Residue frames relative to the residue before (quaternion, step in Angstrom):
aa qw qx qy qz dx dy dz
M 1.0000 0.0000 0.0000 0.0000 0.00 0.00 0.00
D 0.6702 0.4854 -0.2962 0.4770 3.58 0.91 -0.89
Y 0.5657 0.6000 -0.3808 0.4183 3.55 1.14 -0.60
F 0.6892 0.4759 -0.2832 0.4672 3.59 0.88 -0.92
K 0.6265 0.5280 -0.3386 0.4627 3.59 1.01 -0.75
D 0.6616 0.4967 -0.2969 0.4768 3.56 0.96 -0.90
F 0.6373 0.5386 -0.3196 0.4491 3.55 0.99 -0.87
F 0.7061 0.4513 -0.2659 0.4766 3.59 0.82 -0.97
R 0.6098 0.5383 -0.3485 0.4657 3.59 1.09 -0.65
K 0.6535 0.5059 -0.3088 0.4707 3.59 1.00 -0.81
I 0.6357 0.5113 -0.3244 0.4788 3.58 1.02 -0.76
E 0.6529 0.5110 -0.3099 0.4654 3.57 0.93 -0.87
D 0.6509 0.5083 -0.3127 0.4693 3.58 0.96 -0.85
L 0.6469 0.5214 -0.3144 0.4591 3.57 0.98 -0.84
I 0.6540 0.5039 -0.3070 0.4733 3.59 0.94 -0.87
N 0.6603 0.5023 -0.3106 0.4639 3.59 0.92 -0.87
D 0.6342 0.5250 -0.3278 0.4634 3.59 0.99 -0.79
K 0.6753 0.4872 -0.2936 0.4695 3.58 0.90 -0.93
L 0.6326 0.5226 -0.3307 0.4663 3.60 1.00 -0.76
N 0.6557 0.5000 -0.3094 0.4737 3.58 0.95 -0.84
Q 0.6363 0.5174 -0.3292 0.4680 3.59 0.99 -0.77
F 0.6647 0.5037 -0.3023 0.4616 3.57 0.96 -0.89
E 0.6460 0.5106 -0.3212 0.4677 3.58 0.99 -0.81
S 0.6298 0.5236 -0.3342 0.4663 3.59 1.02 -0.72
K 0.6555 0.4988 -0.3084 0.4758 3.57 0.97 -0.85
L 0.6203 0.5384 -0.3353 0.4615 3.58 1.03 -0.78
A 0.6576 0.5025 -0.3040 0.4717 3.58 0.94 -0.88
E 0.6459 0.5191 -0.3188 0.4600 3.59 0.99 -0.79
L 0.6319 0.5447 -0.3350 0.4379 3.57 1.03 -0.73
Y 0.6976 0.4704 -0.2769 0.4641 3.58 1.02 -0.71
K 0.6348 0.5941 -0.3381 0.3602 3.60 0.97 -0.72
P 0.6493 0.5432 -0.3694 0.3832 3.68 0.78 -0.79
E 0.7367 0.3849 -0.2276 0.5073 3.59 1.05 -0.67
G 0.5697 -0.6068 0.3835 0.4003 3.58 1.21 0.19
K 0.5335 0.6276 -0.4012 0.4006 3.57 1.22 0.36
E 0.0464 0.8399 -0.5381 0.0535 3.56 0.94 0.85
I 0.3104 -0.7450 0.5578 0.1936 3.55 -0.98 0.82
M 0.1863 -0.7730 0.6014 0.0781 3.51 -1.19 0.69
T 0.4783 -0.6448 0.5116 0.3061 3.55 -1.14 0.66
R 0.6890 -0.4453 0.3541 0.4490 3.56 -1.30 0.11
A 0.6657 0.5109 -0.3068 0.4492 3.56 0.91 -0.94
E 0.6587 0.5012 -0.3101 0.4676 3.59 0.95 -0.84
T 0.6557 0.5103 -0.3073 0.4639 3.57 1.00 -0.84
A 0.6485 0.5091 -0.3172 0.4687 3.58 0.94 -0.86
E 0.6553 0.5007 -0.3100 0.4730 3.58 0.97 -0.83
Y 0.6168 0.5623 -0.3334 0.4385 3.59 1.03 -0.84
F 0.7412 0.3810 -0.2069 0.5125 3.58 0.98 -0.88
G 0.3915 -0.7238 0.4792 0.3051 3.58 1.21 -0.39
V 0.5414 0.5904 -0.4077 0.4383 3.56 1.07 0.78
S 0.5820 -0.5708 0.4420 0.3742 3.55 -1.30 0.19
L 0.6402 -0.5059 0.4023 0.4151 3.56 -1.30 0.23
G 0.6010 0.5653 -0.3499 0.4435 3.57 1.13 -0.63
T 0.6474 0.5020 -0.3098 0.4826 3.57 0.98 -0.85
L 0.6402 0.5206 -0.3205 0.4652 3.56 0.96 -0.86
N 0.6393 0.5198 -0.3153 0.4709 3.58 1.02 -0.80
N 0.6396 0.5166 -0.3188 0.4715 3.59 1.01 -0.81
W 0.6373 0.5218 -0.3223 0.4666 3.58 1.01 -0.81
A 0.6472 0.5123 -0.3191 0.4657 3.57 1.00 -0.81
K 0.6601 0.5124 -0.3046 0.4570 3.59 0.96 -0.88
S 0.7317 0.4183 -0.2336 0.4849 3.58 1.02 -0.77
G 0.5514 -0.6551 0.3745 0.3559 3.59 1.28 -0.01
I 0.3900 0.7184 -0.4919 0.2997 3.58 1.21 0.17
L 0.7569 0.0627 -0.0398 0.6493 3.55 1.08 -0.83
V 0.2530 -0.7664 0.5725 0.1446 3.57 -0.96 0.85
P 0.2574 -0.7996 0.5231 0.1440 3.58 -0.46 1.17
I 0.3505 -0.6567 0.6154 0.2593 3.51 -1.38 0.29
D 0.1742 -0.7798 0.5944 0.0906 3.58 -0.58 1.14
F 0.1304 0.7908 -0.5851 0.1237 3.54 -0.73 1.06
G 0.8583 -0.0311 -0.0012 0.5122 3.55 -0.70 1.08
G 0.6875 -0.4768 0.2818 0.4696 3.56 1.05 0.70
R 0.6439 0.4687 -0.3177 0.5147 3.56 1.30 0.17
V 0.3189 -0.7571 0.5492 0.1530 3.54 -1.17 0.65
Y 0.0319 -0.7890 0.6132 -0.0219 3.55 -0.96 0.96
Y 0.1836 -0.7376 0.6360 0.1333 3.53 -1.34 0.36
T 0.3866 -0.6980 0.5366 0.2745 3.58 -1.12 0.58
R 0.5504 -0.6283 0.4450 0.3229 3.53 -1.03 0.85
N 0.6159 0.5562 -0.3502 0.4344 3.61 1.03 -0.73
E 0.6629 0.4917 -0.3176 0.4668 3.59 0.94 -0.84
I 0.6297 0.5396 -0.3289 0.4518 3.57 1.00 -0.82
Q 0.6866 0.4734 -0.2821 0.4742 3.55 0.87 -0.94
A 0.6193 0.5342 -0.3433 0.4619 3.60 1.06 -0.68
K 0.6490 0.5077 -0.3152 0.4709 3.60 0.99 -0.81
L 0.6347 0.5208 -0.3295 0.4662 3.57 1.04 -0.74
R 0.6470 0.5107 -0.3246 0.4639 3.61 0.98 -0.80
L 0.6539 0.5084 -0.3197 0.4602 3.59 1.00 -0.76
A 0.6702 0.5104 -0.2948 0.4510 3.58 1.07 -0.74
S 0.7047 0.4658 -0.2804 0.4559 3.59 1.12 -0.49
């Protein structure tokens, strides 16, 4: 019984490691061109709004999120472009 638990735990750890590596590579791809990605929390803090407001903006198309691996990201370029349009 413990063998199966250990086996599945190792598989889960391997998947999580690979996902983290892929997310790091994704972030590196955006940085050279100034397209740094931001998490939901970072984006909400940047705008000074709640996560609920950020979610409403995403639903209404004000900001378009990048969904990856069950996580949501925004590009800094898109955020800055939206700010320029609002001003």
